[in-house]
N, C-alpha and C positions, 0 to 999 in steps of 0.2 A: 512875734510873740506866740505863746502857747495858748490855745483856746480850750476851755473845758466845757463840755456839754452836760447839763444837768437835766435829769428827768424828774418832774414834779407831779403832784396831783393836779386835777383840773382846777383852773381858776374859778372863783366864786362870783366874779363880777357879773352883774346882770346886763352889762353893756356889750358883752361879747356876742359876736355872731355865732350861730350854731356851728359853722365850719371852724371857727376859732376854738370852740370847745372841743371839737373832735381832734384838733391838732394837738391838744394838750397831752396826748399820750405818745407823741413822737419826739424825735430828737430836737425838733424845732421849738419846743415849748419854752425853754430858757436857754439863754446863751450867756457865757461869761466873756466879756471883752475888756481886756486891760483892767481887770478888777472891778468893772462896772457891770452889774446885773441888769439885764433888760428882760422884762417878762411880756408874755402875750397880752396880759391885762393892760399894761401900760401902753403898749403899741396900739391895741384895740381902742383904748380910751382916746388916744390921739386921733385915730381914724374916725371914730364916732363923733368927736368934737370938731371935725373939719381940719385938723392939723395934719393934712395929708403929706406935707413935706417931711414932717417929723416921723410919721409912720413909714414913709418910703425909705428914709435914711436908716431906720432900725431894721427893716426887712433886708435892705442891701447889706448891712453888717452881718446879718444872719447868713446870707448867701455867700458872703466872702469867707466866713468861718466854715460853712458847710455848703459847698456848691450843689449838693444833692438834696437840699432842704425843700421838699415839695411845697409845703405851706407858705414859705417865704416867697417863692416864685409866684404862687397863686395869688397871694395878697398884694404883691407888687402889681400884678394885673388888675386887681381891684382898685388900687390907688389910681392907676392910670385911667381906668374906666370912670371913676368918680370925677377925675379932672377933665374928662371928655377927650382924652388922647387915646382914641380907639386903636390906632395902629400899634402903639407901644403896648397897650393892654393885650392885644392879640399875641404879640411877640412873647410876652411873659406867660400868658396862658399856655402857649405852645411849649414853652420851656418846662412848665409844670407837667404837661402831658409827657414830654420826653423823659422827665425824671421818673414819673410813675404813671404809665399808660393804663393801669388797672383801677384808677380812681375816676369816678364819673364827674366829680365836681369841676375840674378844669374844662372838660368838654362843654358842660352846661354853662359855666361862666363865660366861655368863649363866645357863646351864642348871643349874649347880651349886647356887646358892642355892635355885632353884626345886625341885630334887630334894630338898634337905634339908628343905624345907617341905612336901613331899608334893604339889607342884603338877606332877604328872607330864605332863599333857597340854601345858602351857606349855613344860616342859623339852623334851619330844619335838620340839615345833615349832622350838625354837632349835637343837637338835641337827641337825635336818633342814636348817635354814637354814645352819648351819655347813658341812654336807656340800655343799649346793648352791653355796655360795660358793667352796669349794675341793675339788672332787671327787677330786683327786689326792692329797690329804693323808690319810694313813692314820689320823692322830689324829682328824680330823673324823669318819671312819667309826666310830672307837671310841666316840664319844659316843652314837651311835645304839645300838650294842651295849650300852653301859652302861645306857642307859635300858631296853632290852629285858630285861636281866638283873634290874634293880631292880623292874620291873613284871611280871616273869614272862610276858613277851609274846614269842611266836614271831614272828620276822621273816618276813613272808610275801612276800618278794621274792627274785629271783635273787641269787646271790652276785655281788657286783661286785668285779672284780679290776682291778688296774692292769696294762695290757699295753703300756704305752708310748704315745707320742703319735701313732703311726701309725694311720691309718684311724679317726680319732675318739677314740682313746686309752682308751676303756673297753671291756671285754669282759665277756660274760656266761659264767659258769662253766658247763661242760657238765653238771655234777652236777644242775643244777636244770631242765634242759630236758626 
C-alpha cells in the first residue's frame, strides 16, 4: 500500500512529552496507514496512560512506513525502558542515533537504562556524548549532573554557561577560575 506522510502543526495536548512536541515538525508527526490517521497525540496518550503495547505498535507502524523516522525509533526505546526491557531499549536508542547522530536526545535517553542497571561509566559516556552533540542544550548538561549526583562524583570542570553565540558561544564562569 501507498503511505502518505502529512506535516501538521504542533499538537496541543498537555500530555505530550517535550520531545514529542519537538517531533511535531518532522515527517514522523502524522502517518497515514491504510486510510487510518495516527497522530503523535494519540500515541503519546497511550504511552502516558500506560498502554505501552498500543504505543509500541503505532511507533512500529511509523518505522515500517518510514525506516528513517528518528522519533519513532527513539520512542520505541522509551516504551522498552518503561517496560524494564533495557536491552531492547538500548537497541532502539542506538537505532535512533544511527538515523540521526546529530540529535542529543537518543544519547541522553540511552543513559537512563544504563543508570538503572548500575552501568554508570557507560551512562556517563553517553551523557557526555549528548552534551558534545548539543552543548547549547541545558537538558544535555543536566544528564551529566544527574550522573554525578547518582555516583556522588564531584564535577571537576569549570562551570559552563550559555552566553550566546557571540565569540564562540560558551563561557567559563568566573567562580571556577
